[in-house]
C-alpha positions in Angstrom: 0.0 0.0 0.0 1.5 3.5 -1.1 1.9 6.1 1.5 -0.6 8.9 1.1 1.0 12.1 1.7 -0.7 15.5 2.5 0.8 17.0 -0.7 -0.9 14.2 -2.9 -4.2 14.8 -1.1 -3.8 18.6 -1.8 -2.7 18.1 -5.6 -5.8 16.0 -6.0 -8.3 18.5 -4.2 -6.8 21.3 -6.5 -7.5 19.2 -9.6 -11.0 18.0 -8.8 -12.3 20.4 -6.1 -13.4 17.4 -4.2 -13.6 17.6 -0.3 -10.3 16.7 1.4 -11.4 13.5 3.0 -12.9 12.2 -0.2 -9.6 13.0 -1.9 -7.7 10.9 0.8 -10.1 8.1 0.5 -9.8 8.1 -3.3 -6.0 8.0 -3.2 -6.2 5.2 -0.5 -8.6 3.2 -2.7 -6.4 3.8 -5.8 -3.1 2.9 -4.0 -1.7 6.5 -4.7 -2.4 6.4 -8.4 -3.5 10.0 -9.3 -5.4 9.2 -12.4 -7.2 6.3 -10.8 -8.1 8.6 -7.9 -9.6 11.2 -10.3 -11.7 8.4 -11.9 -12.8 7.1 -8.5 -13.9 10.7 -7.5 -15.6 11.1 -11.0 -17.6 7.8 -10.5 -18.5 9.0 -7.1 -19.8 12.1 -8.6 -21.9 10.2 -11.1 -23.2 8.1 -8.2 -24.2 11.2 -6.1 -25.9 12.5 -9.3 -27.9 9.5 -9.7 -29.1 9.8 -6.2 -30.7 13.3 -7.2 -32.4 12.0 -10.2 -35.7 12.6 -8.9 -34.8 16.3 -8.7 -35.9 18.5 -11.6 -33.1 20.6 -13.4 -35.2 23.4 -15.0 -32.9 26.3 -14.3 -29.6 27.0 -16.1 -28.3 28.9 -19.1 -28.1 29.1 -22.9 -24.8 29.2 -24.7 -24.0 30.7 -28.1 -21.3 30.5 -30.6 -21.2 32.3 -34.0 -18.5 31.8 -36.6 -16.5 34.9 -37.5 -17.9 35.0 -41.0 -21.4 34.5 -39.9 -22.1 31.4 -41.7 -22.6 29.0 -38.7 -24.2 29.4 -35.3 -24.6 26.9 -32.4 -27.0 27.0 -29.3 -26.8 24.7 -26.2 -29.0 24.6 -23.2 -27.5 23.4 -19.9 -29.9 22.9 -16.9 -29.3 23.2 -13.2 -31.6 22.7 -10.3 -31.2 26.1 -8.9 -30.7 29.6 -10.3 -27.9 30.2 -7.8 -25.8 27.6 -9.3 -26.5 28.8 -12.8 -24.7 32.0 -11.9 -21.6 30.0 -10.4 -18.5 30.8 -12.4 -17.9 26.9 -12.7 -21.3 26.5 -14.4 -20.6 29.4 -16.7 -17.3 28.0 -17.6 -19.0 24.7 -18.2 -21.5 26.2 -20.5 -18.7 28.1 -22.5 -16.7 25.0 -23.0 -19.8 22.9 -24.1 -21.0 25.2 -26.7 -17.4 25.7 -28.0 -17.2 21.9 -28.3 -20.6 21.5 -29.9 -19.7 24.3 -32.4 -16.2 22.7 -33.3 -17.4 19.1 -33.7 -20.8 20.0 -35.1 -22.5 17.5 -32.9 -26.2 17.5 -33.5 -27.4 16.1 -30.1 -26.5 16.0 -26.4 -25.8 12.3 -26.8 -23.5 12.7 -29.8 -21.7 15.6 -28.3 -20.8 13.4 -25.0 -19.2 11.0 -27.3 -17.0 13.5 -29.0 -13.3 13.7 -28.2 -12.1 16.4 -25.6 -8.5 16.6 -24.3 -7.8 13.1 -25.2 -11.0 11.8 -23.6 -14.6 11.6 -24.3 -16.2 15.0 -23.6 -18.6 13.1 -21.2 -15.5 12.7 -18.9 -14.9 16.3 -18.9 -18.6 17.3 -18.4 -19.2 14.8 -15.6 -16.0 16.0 -13.7 -17.2 19.6 -13.9 -20.7 18.5 -12.6 -19.0 16.7 -9.7 -17.1 19.8 -8.8 -20.3 21.9 -8.7 -22.1 19.4 -6.7 -25.7 19.7 -8.2 -27.7 17.9 -10.7 -26.8 19.4 -14.1 -27.9 18.2 -17.6 -27.0 19.0 -21.2 -30.3 19.1 -22.5 -30.4 20.6 -26.1 -28.2 21.6 -29.0 -29.2 23.6 -32.1 -27.4 24.8 -35.1 -27.8 26.7 -38.4 -25.4 27.2 -41.2 -25.5 28.3 -44.8 -23.7 29.1 -48.0 -22.0 32.3 -48.8 -25.4 33.9 -49.7 -26.7 33.3 -46.1 -26.3 35.5 -43.1 -26.4 33.7 -39.8 -26.5 35.4 -36.4 -27.8 35.1 -32.8 -28.7 36.6 -29.7 -28.4 35.8 -25.9 -30.6 37.7 -23.6 -28.9 39.3 -20.6 -30.3 36.8 -18.2 -28.7 33.9 -20.4 -32.1 32.0 -20.3 -33.1 32.8 -23.8 -31.0 32.3 -27.0 -32.1 32.7 -30.6 -30.2 31.9 -33.9 -31.5 33.2 -37.3 -30.6 32.4 -40.9 -31.5 34.8 -43.7 -31.0 33.8 -47.3 -30.1 36.5 -49.8 -29.6 36.9 -53.6 -25.8 37.4 -53.1 -22.9 37.3 -50.8 -22.8 41.1 -50.7 -26.5 41.3 -49.5 -25.6 38.5 -46.9 -22.9 40.7 -45.5 -25.1 43.6 -45.1 -28.0 41.5 -43.6 -25.7 40.2 -40.7 -26.9 43.0 -38.4 -30.5 42.5 -39.5 -30.3 38.8 -38.6 -29.2 39.8 -35.1 -32.1 42.2 -34.8 -34.6 39.5 -35.9 -33.1 37.2 -33.2 -33.8 39.9 -30.7 -37.3 40.2 -31.9 -37.7 36.4 -31.6 -36.3 36.4 -28.1 -39.0 38.9 -26.8 -42.0 37.9 -29.1 -41.7 34.1 -28.8 -42.6 32.7 -32.0 -43.1 29.0 -32.2 -42.6 28.4 -36.0 -41.5 30.3 -39.1 -44.6 30.6 -41.2 -48.4 29.7 -41.2 -47.5 27.2 -43.8 -46.0 25.1 -41.0 -49.2 24.6 -39.2 -51.1 21.4 -39.1 -54.7 21.8 -40.2 -56.0 19.9 -37.1 -54.4 22.3 -34.8 -55.7 25.3 -36.6 -59.1 24.1 -36.6 -59.0 23.4 -32.9 -57.5 26.7 -32.2 -60.1 28.5 -34.2 -63.0 26.8 -32.2 -61.3 27.7 -28.9 -60.4 31.2 -29.7 -63.8 32.2 -31.0 -65.6 30.6 -27.9 -63.1 32.6 -25.7 -63.9 35.9 -27.6 -67.7 35.2 -27.3 -67.4 34.7 -23.5 -65.2 37.9 -23.1 -67.9 39.8 -25.1 -70.6 38.6 -22.7 -68.5 40.4 -19.8 -67.9 43.5 -22.0 -71.6 43.8 -22.6 -72.5 43.3 -19.0 -70.0 46.2 -18.4 -71.4 48.3 -21.4 -68.0 48.3 -22.9 -67.3 48.1 -26.7 -67.4 44.4 -27.8 -64.4 42.6 -29.6 -64.8 41.5 -33.2 -65.4 37.8 -33.4 -63.3 36.5 -36.3 -64.4 33.8 -38.7 -60.7 32.5 -39.0 -57.3 33.0 -37.1 -54.7 31.9 -39.8 -53.6 32.8 -43.4 -53.7 29.0 -43.9 -57.7 29.2 -43.9 -57.9 32.3 -46.1 -58.0 30.6 -49.5 -58.8 32.4 -52.8 -62.5 31.5 -52.4 -62.8 32.8 -48.9 -61.1 36.1 -49.8 -63.3 36.4 -52.9 -66.5 35.8 -51.0 -65.3 38.4 -48.1 -64.6 41.0 -51.0 -68.0 40.4 -52.5 -69.7 40.8 -49.1 -67.8 44.0 -48.4 -68.8 45.3 -51.8 -72.4 44.6 -51.2 -72.3 46.4 -47.8 -70.5 49.5 -49.3 -73.3 49.7 -52.0 -76.0 49.4 -49.4 -74.4 52.2 -47.4 -74.7 54.4 -50.5 -71.1 54.5 -51.4 -70.6 55.6 -55.2 -69.5 52.6 -57.3 -66.6 54.5 -58.8 -65.0 54.8 -55.3 -65.6 51.4 -54.1 -62.3 50.0 -55.7 -60.3 52.5 -53.7 -62.0 51.5 -50.5 -61.8 47.7 -50.9 -58.1 47.2 -50.5 -58.0 48.7 -47.1 -61.1 46.7 -45.9 -59.6 43.5 -47.3 -56.2 44.3 -45.5 -58.2 44.8 -42.3 -60.2 41.6 -42.7 -56.8 39.7 -43.2 -55.6 41.5 -40.2 -58.5 40.4 -37.9 -58.5 36.7 -39.3 -54.7 35.9 -38.8 -54.4 36.4 -35.1 -52.8 33.0 -34.6 -50.1 33.8 -37.2 -49.2 37.0 -35.6 -48.9 35.3 -32.2 -46.8 32.3 -33.3 -45.3 32.7 -36.8 -42.1 34.8 -36.9 -42.4 36.1 -40.7 -46.1 37.4 -39.7 -45.5 39.0 -36.4 -45.2 42.7 -36.2 -41.7 43.7 -36.1 -40.7 45.2 -32.8 -38.5 47.8 -34.4 -41.4 48.9 -36.7 -44.7 47.7 -35.8 -46.2 48.9 -39.0 -44.4 46.1 -40.8 -44.1 42.3 -40.4 -40.8 40.7 -39.8 -40.9 39.4 -43.6 -41.7 42.9 -44.8 -39.0 44.5 -42.7 -36.3 42.2 -43.9 -37.2 42.5 -47.5 -37.1 46.2 -47.1 -33.7 46.2 -45.4 -32.3 44.0 -48.3 -33.9 46.3 -51.0 -32.2 49.1 -49.2 -28.9 47.7 -50.2 -29.8 46.6 -53.7 -30.7 43.1 -53.1 -33.4 40.7 -51.8 -33.6 38.4 -48.7 -35.9 36.4 -46.6 -35.7 34.7 -43.2 -35.4 30.9 -43.9 -34.8 29.4 -40.5 -34.5 30.1 -36.8 -34.2 28.3 -33.5 -35.3 29.8 -30.1 -34.4 28.1 -27.0 -35.6 29.1 -23.5 -34.2 27.5 -20.3 -36.5 25.0 -18.8 -39.3 25.4 -21.5 -41.4 22.1 -21.5 -40.2 20.9 -18.2 -42.6 20.4 -15.5 -41.1 21.7 -12.3 -41.7 19.6 -9.1 -43.9 21.3 -6.6 -42.8 20.7 -3.1 -45.6 20.0 -0.6 -43.7 20.9 2.7 -46.8 20.0 4.9 -47.0 16.6 3.4 -43.2 16.1 3.8 -43.3 16.9 7.5 -46.3 14.7 7.9 -44.7 11.7 6.3 -41.6 12.1 8.6 -43.8 12.1 11.6 -45.7 9.1 10.6 
């Protein structure tokens, strides 16, 4: 049995950040072999994490890496149990290293990234050792990436709280236009951070989803109008539809014909009706596409100019530099979205312990 000196324990503690007594035990179990002792501690850290498996890691941070030429961008989400740990320097370093590794290796999933090589070992070794040092349940949850050709501008944005990250790809008519659209891509990413779109276009919606949403939204407005009527306040317009996906040529033609009949009934001269109809049709579309404006990036009112949609603002910015462009992809990650946080019942916990 090799003698375990204080210097050896100190060296292992500095390398792993593990408690002093655990370092001594690891060296004793490993017969003084430093590498084996590190492995022993790493495995012990994994065992400790396993005991915390019932806890929910729904806090954390988003990491972002963008290539110097703005042709590639990568996002990662790493979750922790508490917001306090998410602000820890060790955790922040873990996020930075992880997004750098994901960007470099182009891993397309958390599982694939863990298997990539890092400093001569699997990246999972580095990650698990870092988690053991921090001492809380931490999970690499998601990776997202966008890339494009020389005619594509890719950029991204991380909100100041590091809980929201967005990457955007804008396809352009030329490399020159793409260079000019890099700043616009970041602005669109900032818009998406605030406005929470769930998809790029209304064309992405499933018909059954739209049908169900339509019924629910109309009923909700009707109920709201009942209360408004009771309070003698102006009623909200009850739409027929909620998405451009429902506004077929036939639907729009029928709406236009009805508007024309109403204008004639109001006594409007026929010669001015063609001048009035475009505005009324635009308003009809506005009133009947509320789902798109809530959830579709291209159809949302742009935060930097709410008189334009995001699609129109991007097209206008490209036109100003003599080109054309459109947003073709985006990814928005928010820490903990979709994770059901565990609600602790303190009274029940105390009662269980007293039973």
